[in-house]
N, C-alpha and C positions, 0 to 999 in steps of 0.2 A: 271725270267729265270736264270739258272745257268751260272756263269761266265765261258767262255771258257778258255782253256789254252793258246790260241793264235789265231791270225787272219792273213789271207793271203790277201795282197793288191797288186794292180798292180802299179808299178812305171812308171813315165813318165820323165825319165832323159833327160837333154840336151845332145847334141852331146859330149861335153867335159866330162860331168858326165858319160855318157855311156862308153867312152873310159877308164876312171878310174875304172869303175865297171868291165869291161872286164879284165883289168890288174890285179885287185884283185883276180878274178876267176882264172886267169892263174897262179898267184903266189901261191895261195892256192894249186892248182894242182901240181905245181913244188915242193913245200915243202913236200907234202904228198909223192910224188914219191921219193924224196931225202931220207926221213926217211925210206921208204921201201927198197931202194937200200942199205942204210947203214946197215939196219937190216939183210938183206940177206948176205952181205959180211961178217959181223961179225959172223954170224952163220956158214958160210962156213969155216971161219978161226979158230974159237974157239969151235964151237958146242954149244955155249951159245947164250943168247938173250940180246939185248940192252933194258934196262928198260927205263921208261919214263924220269927219271932224267938224264940219260946219253944222251938221245936224246935232252932233253931241254938244256943241256950244249952246244950243237952245234948251238943253235940259234944265239948267239952273233957272232959266226964265219960266219954264213950264211949272217947276216946283213952287216957284214964288207966286205965279198967277193962279194956279188951281190947287187950292188947299186939299182937296180930296186925294190928290196924288201922294200926299204925305202919309196916308193911312196904309199904303201898300208896301210890299218889300221893294226896297230901292234897287236891288240888283236886277229885279225883273224889268225895270225901265231900260237898263243898258242891254239886257237880253233882247228886248224888242228892237232896239237899234241894230243889233247884230243880225237879227232875223230880217229886218227891213233891208239892210245892205245886201244880203244874199238874194232876196226876192227881186230887188231892183236891178241887179246885174248891170252895173254901170258900164262895163267894158262893151257889152252887147249893144247898149243904147248908143254909145259913142260911135261905134263902128257902123251900125245900121241907121243911125240918126232917127231912132224911133221915139215917138212921144211917150212920156211916162204914163199917160192915161190908159195904157194897156194893162196896167196893174190895178187891180180892183180894190176898193175900200172894203174893210172887213165889216161884216154885218153881225148881228147878235147871234144868229144861228150857226155862224162859221168862225166865230172869234171868241170861243169860250175856253181859253187856256192861257197859262202864263208859265214862265220858267224862272227859277231863281238858282243862285249858285253859292249862297252863303248860309251857314247854320243849318246843315242837313245831317241829321243823325237818326238812328233807329235804336229803340231799347224795348225791353219787355219787363213788365212789373207783375207781381202777384197781388191779388186782392180777393175779396169775398166772391167775386165773379170768376175767379180763376186767373189764368195768365192773360194779360192784356198787352197788346203790342202798340207802340206809339212811334210816330214818325215826326221829327221836327221839320217844319216847312218854313224856313226863313223866319221872319219876324212874326209869322202867324202862330208860332209856338208848337206844342206837341199835339198831334192829331192821331186819334186811334185809327188803326188800319188792320186789314186782313191780308195775310201773306205769309211768307216763309221766314221765320225768325232766324234760322240757321244761315240763310243767305244774306239777310239784311243787317242784323245786329252785329256791330263790330266792323262793318264795312265802311270804306271811305267813298264818298260820292262826289262826282264832278258837278252834277246838276240834278235838278228835279223839275219835271214838267207836270203841272197840275191841270187837269181838264175835267169837264163834266159832259155827260150824255145820258139821256133817259133818266134824268133826275138822280143820277149816281155820280160820285166823284172818284177819280182815279189819279194816281201819281206814278209817272214813269221815272224811276230812279236810275240814273246813269252812273256806273261805277268809275272810279279813277283807275288808271292803268295798274297802279301798284297794289290794288286790292288782291288779296291772296285767293288762290283757287279753293273752291269748296265743293263738296258733293251736293248736288241740288236735290232737294226733297220734292220740288215741283208743286208748290201751291202758288197761284199767281201766274203771270205770264212772262215769258222770256223774250227779250229783243222786240218788245212792242206787241207781241201776240197775246191776246187776252185768253185767260183760262176759262173753263166752263163755269167755274164758281163766280168769276167776275162778270 
């Protein structure tokens, strides 16, 4: 069977881990809205647009000014910047001379996710409860999950996107291109489609 580009699994974080995941989602939303606010102000004052490099130059200031940003996975900050660059679509704005306020600020109900690209691994351990699967989510450490160990354990990941809905947590694990093909046992969802169990 052809190797999927990624797999969606359900996370089962502890209360402490869940609190940190919520903080990371909130910080990602805060940074996105900050970039949007800065872009709109700059446009109103100059008629020009802030490019990605000018926005990236503001990240050290953000980390210094807001201590709570130091609690989250740092790679997720730069992933927000990448996401913002795609959403803003600078070329379209320049050609059509559109005002950046076409792009909406993220709200709590539509901004509960974050992506990280560092320290992503999967492993399985045996305990008195049987076999337990763990997924390392950046600096958040090892979080228990439900999914296909044959597909995830030993794989290399390009990124992981953590999100929450209906009081449950999910992680979309995107594989690196060099990840070897495996037969899929099919627990969890492939290419972003959720399984019945999730």
